[in-house]
Phi, psi and omega in degrees: 000135179282161185294329178294314179295320178301317177301312181297317180295329175288345180266357181301132181087357181254157180285140174291345175297326179268322191242015182295156182278340181207181184299319180294316179302320179289322182293319185284341169052066174259180176237120178290125182243346182205133179213114170227161177300129181080002186207122178227153172223134179225136177260151179220153169258125180293123182265157176304325182286355179261010186262152174271180180299339177276003179069028173242164182306122185290135180300324178294326177289322176300316179298319179298313181298312181297315180299319181292316180292324175299317179299318178295325179294318175298321176302325182298343181287346179088015179297146176263356178242156181279134175254128184254139178294128176253337173204155180211117180245130181235142171245121180265115189251337179202191186226167174226160180242166177305136179092343178293143172268129179238154176241128176253127184235142176223143180222132175287129178270314182208133175250110176265189181293317183237348182232138175245128176261135186218152176238152180221158183215148169238129180240149167234112183048052177071358176271127181287121179262317185218137169236146187216158171220153184205158170237137178238140184247145177296118183275344184081354180269141179296143172280126180051000000 
């Protein structure tokens, strides 16, 4: 097991507010519930500040959560360099309201030499709300 995955597995059940990898991870304050190499799940409570004018979960916030969990999933691979998102495509299939518990899941589809393809999902009680795909590129910059 690589040291990045070991760190994440030690964070299971803990808040990303305390153990997040970066400022956004700490700000969004989820709870890591599952961590394996190439696959992570984090739960969140939808906050009032995450809503759009229609009082439903804002698409931009969904993109933020998925992008952050995808980044943590890439971290689970044990890379020593930072991979940066080059594209992120989302399909919004349903909605969530303030107070709803949602689960954000990410899985690596393919790890190439310089690009990692990954997919992400947001669920509310097993109902798919958002599905996403992304490519991340090796930036050449050291992680931490």
